[in-house]
C-alpha positions in Angstrom: 64.2 41.3 22.4 67.5 39.6 22.8 68.6 36.9 20.3 70.7 33.9 20.8 73.6 35.8 19.1 73.3 38.6 21.7 73.6 36.0 24.4 76.7 34.5 22.8 78.3 37.9 22.4 77.4 38.9 26.0 78.9 35.7 27.4 81.9 35.7 25.0 81.1 32.3 23.7 79.9 30.8 20.4 76.2 30.5 19.3 76.8 26.7 19.3 77.8 26.8 23.0 74.6 28.7 23.9 72.6 26.2 22.0 74.2 23.3 23.8 73.3 25.0 27.2 69.8 25.7 26.1 69.1 22.1 24.7 71.3 20.5 27.4 73.1 18.5 24.8 76.9 18.2 24.4 79.6 19.1 26.8 79.8 22.6 28.3 82.3 23.4 31.1 80.8 24.5 34.4 82.3 28.0 34.3 81.1 28.5 30.7 77.6 27.2 31.6 77.4 29.7 34.4 78.4 32.5 32.1 75.8 31.6 29.5 73.1 31.2 32.2 74.0 34.6 33.6 73.8 36.1 30.2 70.4 34.6 29.6 69.1 36.0 32.8 70.7 39.5 32.4 69.3 39.8 28.9 66.0 38.2 29.7 66.4 36.0 26.7 63.5 33.7 25.7 64.3 30.9 23.3 62.3 30.7 20.1 60.1 27.7 20.8 59.2 27.3 17.2 62.9 27.1 16.2 63.6 24.7 19.1 60.7 22.4 18.1 62.1 22.3 14.5 65.5 21.4 15.7 64.5 18.9 18.3 61.3 17.7 16.5 59.5 18.1 19.9 57.3 20.9 21.0 56.1 20.0 24.5 52.7 20.4 22.9 49.8 17.9 22.5 46.8 18.1 20.2 43.3 17.4 21.4 40.7 16.6 18.8 37.1 16.8 20.1 33.8 16.2 18.1 31.6 19.0 19.4 32.6 21.7 21.9 29.0 23.0 21.9 28.3 19.8 24.0 29.2 20.8 27.6 30.6 17.4 28.2 33.7 18.0 26.0 34.8 21.4 27.4 34.7 19.8 30.9 36.8 17.0 29.5 39.2 19.4 27.8 39.7 21.2 31.1 40.8 18.1 32.9 43.2 17.2 30.0 44.6 20.8 29.9 45.1 21.0 33.7 47.0 17.7 33.8 49.1 18.4 30.7 50.0 21.9 32.1 51.2 20.4 35.4 53.4 18.0 33.4 54.9 20.8 31.3 52.8 20.4 28.1 50.6 22.9 26.2 47.3 21.8 24.6 46.1 22.7 21.2 42.3 22.3 21.0 40.6 21.3 17.7 36.9 20.9 17.1 36.2 18.5 14.3 32.4 18.9 14.2 32.4 15.1 13.4 33.6 16.0 10.0 36.1 13.6 8.5 37.8 16.1 6.2 38.0 18.8 9.0 39.5 16.2 11.3 42.1 15.3 8.7 43.0 19.0 8.2 43.5 19.3 12.0 45.7 16.3 12.1 47.8 17.7 9.2 48.2 21.0 11.1 49.0 19.4 14.3 51.8 17.3 12.6 53.2 20.5 11.0 53.5 22.0 14.4 55.4 19.0 15.6 52.9 18.1 18.5 54.4 15.3 20.5 51.1 13.3 20.6 47.4 13.6 20.2 44.3 12.8 22.2 41.3 12.0 20.0 37.5 11.6 20.6 36.1 10.9 17.2 34.1 8.4 15.3 35.3 9.7 11.9 39.1 9.1 12.3 40.0 5.7 11.2 42.5 3.3 12.9 44.6 3.3 9.6 45.0 7.1 9.8 46.2 6.9 13.4 48.7 4.2 12.7 50.3 6.4 10.0 50.9 9.2 12.3 54.1 7.9 13.9 53.4 9.8 17.2 51.6 8.6 20.3 47.8 8.7 20.2 45.2 8.1 23.0 41.5 7.8 22.4 39.0 9.1 24.9 35.2 8.6 25.3 35.1 6.6 22.0 37.1 3.5 21.1 38.6 3.3 17.7 40.8 0.2 18.1 41.7 -2.3 20.8 45.3 -1.7 20.0 45.2 2.1 20.6 45.2 3.2 24.2 41.6 4.1 25.1 39.9 5.8 28.1 36.2 5.1 28.5 33.5 4.2 31.0 31.2 1.2 31.2 28.4 2.6 29.1 26.2 -0.5 29.1 26.3 -0.8 32.9 25.4 2.9 33.2 22.5 2.5 30.8 21.2 -0.5 32.7 21.5 1.4 36.0 19.5 4.3 34.5 16.7 2.1 33.1 16.4 0.0 36.2 16.3 3.1 38.4 13.3 4.4 36.4 11.5 1.0 36.9 12.3 1.1 40.6 10.6 4.6 40.7 7.4 2.9 39.4 7.7 3.9 35.8 6.1 1.4 33.5 6.6 2.7 30.0 10.1 3.8 29.6 11.5 5.4 26.4 15.1 5.9 25.3 16.6 8.9 23.5 19.7 7.5 21.8 22.8 9.1 20.3 24.0 8.9 16.7 24.1 5.4 15.2 27.8 5.6 14.2 29.0 6.3 17.7 30.1 3.3 19.8 29.1 4.7 23.2 25.6 5.6 21.9 25.1 2.1 20.7 26.4 0.6 24.0 24.0 2.8 26.0 21.1 1.8 23.7 22.1 -1.8 24.2 22.1 -1.4 28.0 18.6 0.0 27.8 17.4 -2.8 25.6 18.8 -5.4 28.0 16.5 -4.1 30.7 13.3 -3.5 28.7 13.3 -6.0 25.8 11.5 -8.6 27.7 8.7 -6.4 28.8 5.4 -6.8 27.2 4.9 -3.0 26.8 8.2 -2.4 25.0 8.0 -1.0 21.4 10.8 -0.2 19.0 9.1 3.2 18.5 10.1 4.0 22.2 13.6 4.5 20.9 14.3 7.7 19.1 17.5 9.4 17.9 18.3 12.8 19.5 21.7 13.0 17.9 23.3 13.9 21.2 21.9 17.5 20.8 19.5 19.4 23.0 17.4 21.0 20.2 17.1 17.7 18.3 16.0 15.8 21.5 13.3 18.4 22.3 11.8 17.9 18.8 11.9 14.1 18.8 10.6 13.9 22.4 7.6 16.2 21.6 6.7 13.8 18.7 7.3 10.8 20.9 5.0 12.0 23.6 2.3 12.8 21.0 2.5 9.3 19.5 2.9 7.5 22.9 1.1 9.5 25.7 1.5 6.4 27.9 5.3 7.0 28.3 6.1 8.0 31.9 9.9 7.6 32.0 12.8 8.6 29.7 16.4 7.6 29.7 18.4 10.0 27.6 21.9 8.9 26.4 23.4 12.2 27.4 22.6 15.1 29.7 22.1 17.6 27.0 19.3 15.5 25.4 17.8 14.9 28.8 17.5 18.6 29.4 15.9 18.8 25.9 13.5 16.1 27.0 12.6 18.1 30.2 11.8 21.1 28.0 9.7 18.9 25.7 7.7 17.4 28.6 6.9 20.9 29.9 5.9 22.0 26.4 3.6 18.9 26.1 2.0 19.9 29.5 3.6 17.2 31.6 5.1 17.7 35.1 8.5 16.4 35.8 8.9 14.2 37.9 5.2 13.9 39.0 4.0 12.6 35.6 7.2 11.6 33.8 10.7 11.0 35.1 13.8 11.8 33.1 17.4 10.6 33.6 20.5 11.6 31.6 24.0 10.3 31.2 27.4 12.1 31.8 27.1 14.3 34.9 27.9 17.6 33.3 27.6 20.8 35.6 24.7 22.0 33.5 22.5 19.2 34.9 22.5 21.0 38.3 21.3 24.2 36.6 18.3 22.7 35.0 14.8 23.0 36.5 14.2 20.5 37.9 17.8 19.5 38.5 18.7 16.4 36.4 19.2 12.9 37.8 22.1 11.4 35.8 24.5 8.6 35.4 27.7 10.5 36.2 31.0 9.8 34.5 34.2 10.6 36.5 35.0 13.4 33.9 38.1 14.8 35.5 39.6 11.3 36.0 39.0 10.5 32.4 40.8 13.5 31.1 43.5 13.3 33.7 44.1 9.6 32.8 44.2 10.4 29.1 46.8 13.2 29.5 49.0 11.1 31.8 49.0 8.0 29.5 49.8 10.1 26.4 52.7 11.8 28.1 54.1 8.5 29.4 54.0 7.3 25.7 55.7 10.5 24.6 58.5 9.9 27.1 58.8 6.4 26.0 57.7 5.0 29.3 55.7 1.8 29.6 51.9 2.0 30.4 50.0 -0.5 32.6 47.4 -1.4 29.9 45.9 -0.1 26.6 42.2 -0.1 27.8 41.0 1.9 30.7 37.3 1.5 31.6 36.0 3.5 34.6 32.8 2.9 36.6 29.9 5.3 36.6 27.5 6.2 39.5 23.9 7.3 39.6 23.3 10.8 41.1 19.6 11.3 42.0 18.2 14.8 41.7 14.8 16.2 41.2 13.9 15.1 37.6 13.1 11.6 39.0 
């Protein structure tokens, strides 16, 4: 493999001249530039990107810290971010924090050592203070950390109200909610949206709300127990699609037919919802648009360009399928 010295020797110029051509910095005469470019082509020279990033303190790379790649929502989000970043000339380094504060901090340290140009974060364990100390652009997606940090989300409360009202319109009279973790903003917003619709109902009980921790297995367990304690429940709004699929499994295990005896609706719009039996009715987020926007906003910030705003909130839509 050719080195920068080989290119310099082949073109009969100095290493510094080759470096100026590669980095497009400093004056190089037109004829000399042609000789260097020809040498690069003839020798099939590939610059050492690590060395270049050390020199320029730029890597054309962005970090992406996600909380749980076992949740199908996040790989779909990552795909949109990677697609967009790639088209704009950037590479993405994916980090899975498992919602662990220490693990997230280790990933941040590694990304900084690799001179990433910016980071997209979805986390409830990384603090605003930590982000402000990074000195590189950061964009938050799915979860808001601070009003001052560019954030890409959807209208979670509105989506939750849509889901709960839809179940009522379907004739469901005792509607439960499978919420996400207490320390996650969007889980709280979706729970609040559900409460806004049902809190005035005489039938509503606090025990109709259970925590599925945004996980399918946990949701199956808590929904089974919920149905044992409250056999009158005939509708369930789950705060994400993976929990909704877990709720469908629990309903069948409990001997209930979906949707004849109990209707179930999720939130997210992941592809897996179309593979469940019955297919899952959901509040669909514009997943690709979210990831695309996050990548575009971050790269604008990296380039020192102005962005229109720091808070982007997208609408959701109800997609009716067989589970209701």
